[in-house]
Backbone as a printed PyTorch tensor [residue, N CA C, xyz], in Angstrom:
tensor([[[ 30.1370, -29.2640, -25.6270],
         [ 29.8960, -28.0690, -26.3950],
         [ 30.6580, -26.8880, -25.7890]],

        [[ 30.7230, -26.8450, -24.4830],
         [ 31.4450, -25.7580, -23.8220],
         [ 32.9370, -25.8320, -24.1290]],

        [[ 33.4830, -27.0300, -24.1760],
         [ 34.9020, -27.1950, -24.4880],
         [ 35.1730, -26.7400, -25.9200]],

        [[ 34.2780, -27.0460, -26.8230],
         [ 34.4290, -26.6290, -28.2090],
         [ 34.4200, -25.1070, -28.3230]],

        [[ 33.5840, -24.4500, -27.5820],
         [ 33.5400, -22.9880, -27.5920],
         [ 34.8420, -22.4090, -27.0450]],

        [[ 35.3590, -23.0230, -25.9790],
         [ 36.6100, -22.5610, -25.3880],
         [ 37.7710, -22.7390, -26.3520]],

        [[ 37.8110, -23.8590, -27.0530],
         [ 38.8720, -24.0950, -28.0160],
         [ 38.7630, -23.1530, -29.2110]],

        [[ 37.5670, -22.7310, -29.5190],
         [ 37.3820, -21.7610, -30.5980],
         [ 38.0450, -20.4300, -30.2920]],

        [[ 38.1220, -20.0670, -29.0150],
         [ 38.7930, -18.8320, -28.6250],
         [ 40.2840, -18.8780, -28.9430]],

        [[ 40.8670, -20.0760, -28.9200],
         [ 42.2840, -20.2110, -29.2280],
         [ 42.5760, -19.8160, -30.6720]],

        [[ 41.5870, -19.8710, -31.5340],
         [ 41.7530, -19.4730, -32.9210],
         [ 41.3220, -18.0180, -33.1310]],

        [[ 40.2980, -17.5940, -32.4400],
         [ 39.7460, -16.2590, -32.6400],
         [ 40.6660, -15.1750, -32.0840]],

        [[ 41.2570, -15.4050, -30.9280],
         [ 42.0940, -14.3770, -30.2890],
         [ 43.2870, -13.9940, -31.1690]],

        [[ 44.0720, -14.9480, -31.6930],
         [ 45.1830, -14.5290, -32.5550],
         [ 44.7130, -13.8550, -33.8480]],

        [[ 43.6170, -14.3340, -34.4120],
         [ 43.1120, -13.7250, -35.6470],
         [ 42.6950, -12.2770, -35.4030]],

        [[ 42.0230, -12.0220, -34.3050],
         [ 41.6260, -10.6540, -33.9760],
         [ 42.8360,  -9.7800, -33.6810]],

        [[ 43.8300, -10.3560, -33.0100],
         [ 45.0370,  -9.5800, -32.7120],
         [ 45.7290,  -9.1500, -33.9980]],

        [[ 45.7940, -10.0410, -34.9730],
         [ 46.4450,  -9.7100, -36.2450],
         [ 45.6520,  -8.6510, -36.9970]],

        [[ 44.3330,  -8.7320, -36.9430],
         [ 43.4980,  -7.7910, -37.6870],
         [ 43.3880,  -6.4180, -37.0320]],

        [[ 43.3380,  -6.3810, -35.7010],
         [ 42.9760,  -5.1470, -35.0030],
         [ 44.1760,  -4.3940, -34.4310]],

        [[ 45.1390,  -5.0970, -33.8700],
         [ 46.2220,  -4.4400, -33.1360],
         [ 47.3690,  -4.0360, -34.0600]],

        [[ 48.0860,  -2.9680, -33.6920],
         [ 49.2710,  -2.6020, -34.4760],
         [ 50.3910,  -3.6340, -34.2620]],

        [[ 51.3610,  -3.6340, -35.1520],
         [ 52.3970,  -4.6660, -35.2070],
         [ 53.1270,  -4.9310, -33.8780]],

        [[ 53.6800,  -3.9630, -33.1750],
         [ 54.4170,  -4.3560, -31.9620],
         [ 53.5160,  -4.9360, -30.8680]],

        [[ 52.2920,  -4.4680, -30.7880],
         [ 51.3790,  -4.9320, -29.7400],
         [ 50.8400,  -6.3270, -30.0620]],

        [[ 50.8290,  -6.6940, -31.3290],
         [ 50.3350,  -8.0100, -31.7410],
         [ 51.1080,  -9.1400, -31.0820]],

        [[ 52.3750,  -8.9280, -30.8250],
         [ 53.2190, -10.0050, -30.3190],
         [ 52.8320, -10.4450, -28.9110]],

        [[ 52.0020,  -9.6750, -28.2350],
         [ 51.4710, -10.1120, -26.9410],
         [ 50.6010, -11.3510, -27.1410]],

        [[ 49.9400, -11.4420, -28.2650],
         [ 49.1200, -12.6130, -28.5810],
         [ 49.9740, -13.8330, -28.8970]],

        [[ 51.2920, -13.6660, -28.9510],
         [ 52.2080, -14.7690, -29.2100],
         [ 52.2330, -15.8040, -28.1130]],

        [[ 51.5790, -15.5180, -27.0090],
         [ 51.4360, -16.5080, -25.9360],
         [ 50.6510, -17.7050, -26.4540]],

        [[ 49.6990, -17.4300, -27.3150],
         [ 48.9090, -18.4910, -27.9430],
         [ 49.7210, -19.0670, -29.1090]],

        [[ 50.0410, -20.3680, -29.0830],
         [ 50.8860, -20.9300, -30.1340],
         [ 50.2750, -20.8500, -31.5410]],

        [[ 48.9700, -20.6900, -31.6520],
         [ 48.3530, -20.5810, -32.9730],
         [ 48.5710, -19.2140, -33.6150]],

        [[ 49.0490, -18.2490, -32.8320],
         [ 49.3100, -16.9200, -33.3830],
         [ 50.4060, -16.9770, -34.4470]],

        [[ 51.4740, -17.7140, -34.1590],
         [ 52.6510, -17.6910, -35.0310],
         [ 52.3860, -18.2550, -36.4230]],

        [[ 51.7210, -19.4160, -36.5640],
         [ 51.4350, -19.8530, -37.9360],
         [ 50.4430, -18.9350, -38.6630]],

        [[ 49.5010, -18.3560, -37.9150],
         [ 48.5720, -17.4060, -38.5490],
         [ 49.3170, -16.1750, -39.0370]],

        [[ 50.2230, -15.6750, -38.2050],
         [ 51.0170, -14.5030, -38.5870],
         [ 51.9200, -14.8390, -39.7630]],

        [[ 52.4770, -16.0570, -39.7800],
         [ 53.3180, -16.4830, -40.8990],
         [ 52.5010, -16.5300, -42.1890]],

        [[ 51.2630, -16.9950, -42.1090],
         [ 50.4080, -17.0370, -43.2960],
         [ 50.1130, -15.6320, -43.8020]],

        [[ 49.8620, -14.7070, -42.8920],
         [ 49.5960, -13.3190, -43.2890],
         [ 50.8440, -12.7090, -43.9160]],

        [[ 51.9950, -12.9340, -43.2900],
         [ 53.2520, -12.3970, -43.8210],
         [ 53.5600, -13.0230, -45.1810]],

        [[ 53.3490, -14.3200, -45.3080],
         [ 53.5900, -14.9890, -46.5770],
         [ 52.6860, -14.4850, -47.6860]],

        [[ 51.4480, -14.1610, -47.3400],
         [ 50.5070, -13.6630, -48.3450],
         [ 50.8010, -12.2230, -48.7470]],

        [[ 51.2780, -11.4200, -47.8100],
         [ 51.5120, -10.0120, -48.1070],
         [ 52.9200,  -9.7320, -48.6300]],

        [[ 53.9180, -10.3950, -48.0340],
         [ 55.3090, -10.0960, -48.3820],
         [ 55.9920, -11.2110, -49.1630]],

        [[ 55.3610, -12.3600, -49.2330],
         [ 55.9930, -13.5020, -49.8740],
         [ 56.7970, -14.3050, -48.8560]],

        [[ 57.2660, -15.4540, -49.3040],
         [ 58.0290, -16.3230, -48.4140],
         [ 59.4470, -15.7840, -48.3230]],

        [[ 59.8450, -15.4640, -47.1020],
         [ 61.1810, -14.9210, -46.8680],
         [ 61.6150, -15.1870, -45.4460]],

        [[ 62.5480, -14.3900, -44.9900],
         [ 63.0970, -14.5430, -43.6390],
         [ 62.0100, -14.3590, -42.5780]],

        [[ 61.1740, -13.3720, -42.7500],
         [ 60.1140, -13.1050, -41.7750],
         [ 59.1400, -14.2720, -41.6800]],

        [[ 58.7960, -14.8480, -42.8150],
         [ 57.8990, -16.0000, -42.8470],
         [ 58.4980, -17.1740, -42.0890]],

        [[ 59.7490, -17.4770, -42.3680],
         [ 60.4330, -18.5970, -41.7020],
         [ 60.6030, -18.3080, -40.2150]],

        [[ 60.8910, -17.0610, -39.8600],
         [ 61.0570, -16.7040, -38.4510],
         [ 59.7590, -16.9020, -37.6720]],

        [[ 58.6340, -16.5230, -38.2690],
         [ 57.3520, -16.7120, -37.5860],
         [ 57.0310, -18.1960, -37.4090]],

        [[ 57.3280, -18.9940, -38.4240],
         [ 57.0990, -20.4360, -38.2820],
         [ 58.0190, -21.0300, -37.2200]],

        [[ 59.2650, -20.5770, -37.1640],
         [ 60.2060, -21.0760, -36.1560],
         [ 59.7540, -20.6860, -34.7490]],

        [[ 59.2830, -19.4580, -34.5860],
         [ 58.7760, -19.0360, -33.2840],
         [ 57.5550, -19.8520, -32.8760]],

        [[ 56.7370, -20.2070, -33.8450],
         [ 55.5830, -21.0600, -33.5600],
         [ 56.0160, -22.4340, -33.0850]],

        [[ 57.0300, -22.9990, -33.7220],
         [ 57.5310, -24.3120, -33.3110],
         [ 58.1410, -24.2490, -31.9230]],

        [[ 58.8620, -23.1840, -31.6250],
         [ 59.4680, -23.0300, -30.2950],
         [ 58.3930, -22.8680, -29.2230]],

        [[ 57.3810, -22.0470, -29.4860],
         [ 56.3380, -21.8410, -28.4700],
         [ 55.5190, -23.1080, -28.2520]],

        [[ 55.2290, -23.8380, -29.3250],
         [ 54.4990, -25.0880, -29.1840],
         [ 55.3440, -26.1240, -28.4400]],

        [[ 56.6300, -26.1740, -28.7370],
         [ 57.5320, -27.0880, -28.0280],
         [ 57.6320, -26.7550, -26.5510]],

        [[ 57.6950, -25.4660, -26.2300],
         [ 57.7660, -25.0540, -24.8260],
         [ 56.4990, -25.4490, -24.0720]],

        [[ 55.3580, -25.2900, -24.7100],
         [ 54.1130, -25.6990, -24.0600],
         [ 54.0320, -27.2140, -23.9030]],

        [[ 54.5390, -27.9600, -24.8740],
         [ 54.5440, -29.4250, -24.7770],
         [ 55.4370, -29.8860, -23.6410]],

        [[ 56.5980, -29.2510, -23.4860],
         [ 57.5060, -29.5980, -22.3840],
         [ 56.8580, -29.2620, -21.0460]],

        [[ 56.2170, -28.1120, -20.9510],
         [ 55.5470, -27.7310, -19.7020],
         [ 54.4310, -28.7110, -19.3610]],

        [[ 53.6900, -29.1370, -20.3570],
         [ 52.6160, -30.0950, -20.1260],
         [ 53.1800, -31.4560, -19.7080]],

        [[ 54.2530, -31.8780, -20.3410],
         [ 54.8720, -33.1580, -19.9840],
         [ 55.4030, -33.1320, -18.5640]],

        [[ 55.9870, -32.0080, -18.1550],
         [ 56.4840, -31.8860, -16.7750],
         [ 55.3440, -31.9040, -15.7710]],

        [[ 54.2450, -31.3230, -16.1550],
         [ 53.1010, -31.2860, -15.2300],
         [ 52.5650, -32.6840, -14.9610]],

        [[ 52.5510, -33.5350, -15.9760],
         [ 52.0020, -34.8710, -15.8300],
         [ 53.0610, -35.9220, -15.5380]],

        [[ 54.3000, -35.5180, -15.3390],
         [ 55.3590, -36.4670, -15.0120],
         [ 55.1940, -36.9140, -13.5640]],

        [[ 55.0440, -38.2020, -13.3540],
         [ 54.7920, -38.7550, -12.0110],
         [ 56.0510, -38.8020, -11.1650]],

        [[ 57.2310, -38.7740, -11.7670],
         [ 58.4630, -38.8940, -11.0000],
         [ 58.9550, -37.5620, -10.4630]],

        [[ 58.5000, -36.4550, -10.9920],
         [ 58.9940, -35.1620, -10.5600],
         [ 58.2450, -34.6160,  -9.3760]]])
């Protein structure tokens, strides 16, 4: 149950950042990979699908990939 509560924060923090913080400060929440698809959904709903929408999705893929590589390196037995 504690793990479930902790994982819930991974969704709540980006959502609160998008709702409460002004645009330039929101990008600090970009450390959390779930921020980028949430931001893309907000941008897509408000501005439509365009360059900004695709850019947010691409940044999400890059941040998720970077975290996956970091995790793989951490558990690599040969390094």
